[in-house]
C-alpha positions in Angstrom: 78.7 68.0 159.3 77.2 70.7 161.5 75.9 73.8 159.6 77.2 77.3 160.2 75.6 80.6 159.2 77.0 84.0 159.5 76.8 87.3 157.6 78.5 90.7 157.2 76.8 94.0 156.5 77.9 95.8 153.3 78.3 99.2 155.1 81.8 100.0 154.0 85.3 98.6 153.8 86.0 95.7 156.1 88.7 96.6 158.7 91.3 94.4 160.3 89.1 94.0 163.4 86.4 92.4 161.3 89.0 90.2 159.6 90.9 89.0 162.7 87.8 88.8 164.9 85.5 87.0 162.6 86.3 86.5 158.9 89.6 84.7 159.4 87.7 82.2 161.5 85.1 81.8 158.8 87.8 80.5 156.6 88.9 78.0 159.3 85.3 76.8 159.9 84.7 75.9 156.2 87.3 73.2 156.6 85.2 71.4 159.2 81.6 72.5 158.9 78.9 73.1 156.3 79.1 76.9 156.0 76.6 79.4 154.7 78.0 83.0 154.4 75.8 85.9 153.5 76.2 89.5 152.7 73.3 90.9 154.7 72.3 93.8 152.5 68.7 93.9 153.9 70.0 94.6 157.3 72.0 97.6 156.1 68.9 99.5 155.0 67.8 100.1 158.6 69.6 103.3 158.0 69.6 105.4 154.8 71.8 104.1 152.0 72.8 105.4 148.6 71.6 102.7 146.2 74.7 102.7 144.0 77.0 102.8 147.0 75.1 99.9 148.6 75.4 97.7 145.5 79.1 98.5 145.2 79.7 97.8 148.9 77.8 94.5 148.6 80.0 93.3 145.7 83.1 94.6 147.5 82.3 92.4 150.6 81.6 89.4 148.4 84.9 89.8 146.6 86.7 90.2 150.0 85.0 87.0 151.2 86.8 85.2 148.4 90.0 87.2 148.7 90.5 86.2 152.3 90.1 82.5 151.4 86.5 81.5 151.4 86.0 78.8 148.8 82.7 78.8 146.9 83.1 75.0 146.6 83.2 74.6 150.3 80.8 77.4 151.4 77.6 79.0 150.1 78.2 82.7 149.4 75.3 85.0 148.4 73.5 88.3 148.8 70.7 88.1 151.3 68.3 90.2 149.2 68.5 87.7 146.4 66.7 85.0 148.5 63.2 86.3 149.2 62.6 83.6 151.8 64.6 85.7 154.4 62.0 88.4 154.3 59.1 86.0 154.2 60.2 84.0 157.2 61.0 87.2 159.1 57.3 88.2 158.9 56.2 84.8 160.2 58.7 85.1 163.1 57.7 88.7 163.7 54.2 87.5 164.4 55.6 85.2 167.1 57.9 87.8 168.7 56.9 90.3 171.3 57.5 94.0 171.5 58.8 93.7 175.0 61.5 91.3 173.9 62.6 93.7 171.1 62.5 96.7 173.3 65.1 95.1 175.6 67.6 94.7 172.8 70.6 96.8 173.8 71.7 97.6 170.2 68.3 99.1 169.5 68.6 101.2 172.6 72.0 102.4 171.6 71.2 103.2 168.0 67.9 104.9 168.8 69.1 106.9 171.8 68.4 110.6 171.6 66.1 110.1 168.5 62.5 111.1 168.7 61.6 108.2 166.4 63.5 105.3 164.8 62.7 103.2 161.7 60.6 100.2 162.5 63.2 98.0 160.7 65.8 99.0 163.3 63.4 97.8 166.0 62.6 94.5 164.3 66.2 93.9 163.0 66.8 91.0 165.4 63.9 89.1 163.9 65.3 89.3 160.4 68.6 88.1 161.9 66.6 85.2 163.5 65.1 84.4 160.1 68.6 84.4 158.5 69.8 81.8 160.9 66.7 79.6 161.2 66.1 79.5 157.5 69.2 77.2 157.0 68.7 74.8 159.9 71.8 76.3 161.4 73.5 74.4 164.2 76.3 76.9 165.0 76.4 80.7 164.8 79.9 82.3 165.2 79.2 85.9 166.5 80.8 88.4 168.8 79.5 89.4 172.2 77.7 92.4 170.7 75.4 89.9 168.8 75.0 87.3 171.5 71.7 88.9 172.8 70.2 88.7 169.3 71.2 85.0 169.1 69.5 84.3 172.5 66.3 85.9 171.0 66.7 83.6 168.0 66.9 80.6 170.2 63.8 81.8 172.3 61.8 82.3 169.1 62.8 78.8 167.7 61.9 77.1 171.0 58.6 78.9 171.3 57.5 77.9 167.8 58.8 74.3 168.3 56.7 74.0 171.5 53.6 75.4 169.9 53.7 73.9 166.5 55.9 70.8 166.9 59.6 70.4 165.7 60.0 73.2 163.2 63.4 74.7 163.7 66.9 73.6 164.7 67.8 75.6 167.8 71.2 77.1 167.0 74.1 77.2 169.4 76.3 80.2 170.1 80.0 80.0 169.2 82.1 82.8 170.5 85.1 84.2 168.7 88.6 83.1 169.8 89.9 85.0 172.8 92.4 87.7 171.8 90.8 88.6 168.5 89.3 91.8 169.8 90.9 94.7 168.0 90.5 98.2 169.4 90.5 101.6 167.7 94.0 102.9 167.0 93.2 106.4 168.3 91.2 105.2 171.3 92.2 101.7 172.7 89.2 101.7 175.0 86.7 101.5 172.0 86.3 98.8 169.4 87.7 99.5 165.9 84.7 100.7 163.9 83.9 101.4 160.3 81.7 104.3 161.3 84.3 106.2 163.4 84.9 109.7 162.1 88.7 109.5 162.3 89.9 107.3 159.4 93.1 106.7 161.2 91.2 104.9 164.0 91.1 101.8 161.8 92.9 99.9 159.1 90.8 98.6 156.3 91.7 95.5 154.2 91.9 97.7 151.1 93.9 100.6 152.5 97.0 101.6 150.7 100.4 100.9 152.3 100.8 104.7 152.7 97.5 104.9 154.6 98.3 101.9 156.8 101.7 103.4 157.7 100.2 106.8 158.6 97.5 105.2 160.7 99.9 103.0 162.7 102.5 105.8 163.2 99.7 108.1 164.5 98.2 105.3 166.8 97.9 106.0 170.5 100.6 104.6 172.8 102.0 106.2 176.0 105.0 108.1 177.2 107.2 105.4 178.8 108.4 103.8 175.5 108.3 100.2 176.8 106.8 97.6 174.4 104.9 95.6 177.0 101.5 93.9 177.1 99.2 95.3 179.9 95.7 96.1 178.9 94.9 98.2 182.0 98.1 100.2 182.2 99.1 100.3 178.5 95.9 99.7 176.4 97.3 101.4 173.3 100.5 99.5 173.1 98.7 96.3 174.1 96.3 96.7 171.2 99.2 97.1 168.8 100.9 94.0 170.2 97.7 92.0 169.8 97.5 93.1 166.1 101.2 92.2 165.6 100.7 88.8 167.2 97.6 88.0 165.1 99.2 88.9 161.8 102.7 87.5 162.5 101.8 84.4 164.5 104.4 85.4 167.1 103.4 85.1 170.8 103.0 88.2 172.9 105.9 87.1 175.1 108.2 86.7 172.0 107.2 90.2 170.8 107.9 91.8 174.1 111.3 90.1 174.2 112.2 91.1 170.7 111.6 94.8 171.4 113.4 95.1 174.8 115.3 98.4 174.6 113.6 99.4 171.4 111.4 102.5 171.0 107.9 102.7 169.7 109.2 104.0 166.3 111.0 100.7 165.5 108.1 98.6 166.8 105.5 100.5 164.7 107.6 100.5 161.5 107.9 96.7 161.9 104.2 96.4 162.5 103.5 98.4 159.3 105.6 95.9 157.3 103.8 92.9 158.9 100.3 94.2 158.2 101.2 95.1 154.6 102.8 91.7 154.0 99.7 90.0 155.4 97.0 91.9 153.5 98.9 92.4 150.3 97.8 89.0 148.8 94.2 89.7 149.9 94.3 93.0 148.0 95.7 91.3 144.9 93.1 88.6 144.9 90.4 91.2 145.5 91.6 93.3 142.5 91.7 90.2 140.3 88.1 89.1 141.1 86.1 92.3 142.0 85.0 93.2 138.4 85.1 89.7 137.0 82.4 87.4 135.7 83.7 84.9 138.2 82.4 86.9 141.1 78.9 87.2 139.6 78.9 83.5 138.7 79.8 82.5 142.3 77.1 84.8 143.7 74.5 83.4 141.3 75.4 79.9 142.2 75.3 80.7 145.9 71.9 82.3 145.5 70.5 79.2 143.9 72.0 76.8 146.5 70.8 79.0 149.3 67.3 79.4 147.8 67.0 75.6 147.5 67.8 75.1 151.2 65.7 78.1 152.3 62.6 76.8 150.4 62.8 73.4 152.2 62.7 75.2 155.6 60.0 77.7 154.5 57.8 75.0 153.1 58.0 73.2 156.5 57.2 76.4 158.4 54.2 77.1 156.2 52.9 73.6 156.6 53.1 74.0 160.4 51.4 77.3 160.4 48.7 76.4 157.9 49.9 78.8 155.2 49.7 78.3 151.5 48.0 75.5 149.6 
């Protein structure tokens, strides 16, 4: 089977955009591929973190991985910082990456804009991402468009080293997320749903209470004509809600439009609240069952050992090519 690698930062509660756009597909991929899924806690410290909060968030994401349906028997699930080979390979790759390449990364430009100086880790972040991927001889990387540039850099680094030192790395392929999984902010349908947005009602997190979900949906941006119709250009707010409705219910957009002919936004939004709560209720139950259990720690420890074994095979090969070690 082809091998997949992907990871999620433990920077807060996972929202439905993360779930519908990526994590739900992670579950599907484990049925057909050899999957390695990581909580990339080393990436999160490119910005200041409270240590206790970071550890809590890391375990929250691990528990949510399992709650949404990832199976530790089918996938390797672990914390990035528990496998030192990630950082070691990142240094080797960094010595084969150029500052010009890194300075062209749009995410660095965006995150460092209007700052006199930025952490060096923010600048070299894409190299650590490359190490994450290349360490597991990854064939396929499922990422959104915002990470595609980083994956292209990963491929460039792998090809460069392969050409210079002989076949060392598998050159990974990009796998885009399914069309239609892009979820926008509830208060601004022209911006992606984000964990970092100031307005908590701009997003719905997988662990939000039913009351919070209802308030966020009822406050969501629509328009003044009262027609439930899908038109991203003319009705971006309503179209965003229809997309969410479709993703959670399995109903087609056309069926949703037909169902609510003559209905107002109030009826539509109330139904959407029920659909979301019904869909994520079982996820929350599973999360609560496992979050503070020994089972979670056992799964992460087992995942760490399995990941470290695979990582060491790759790292040993890299060191041999580079003349490092005994």
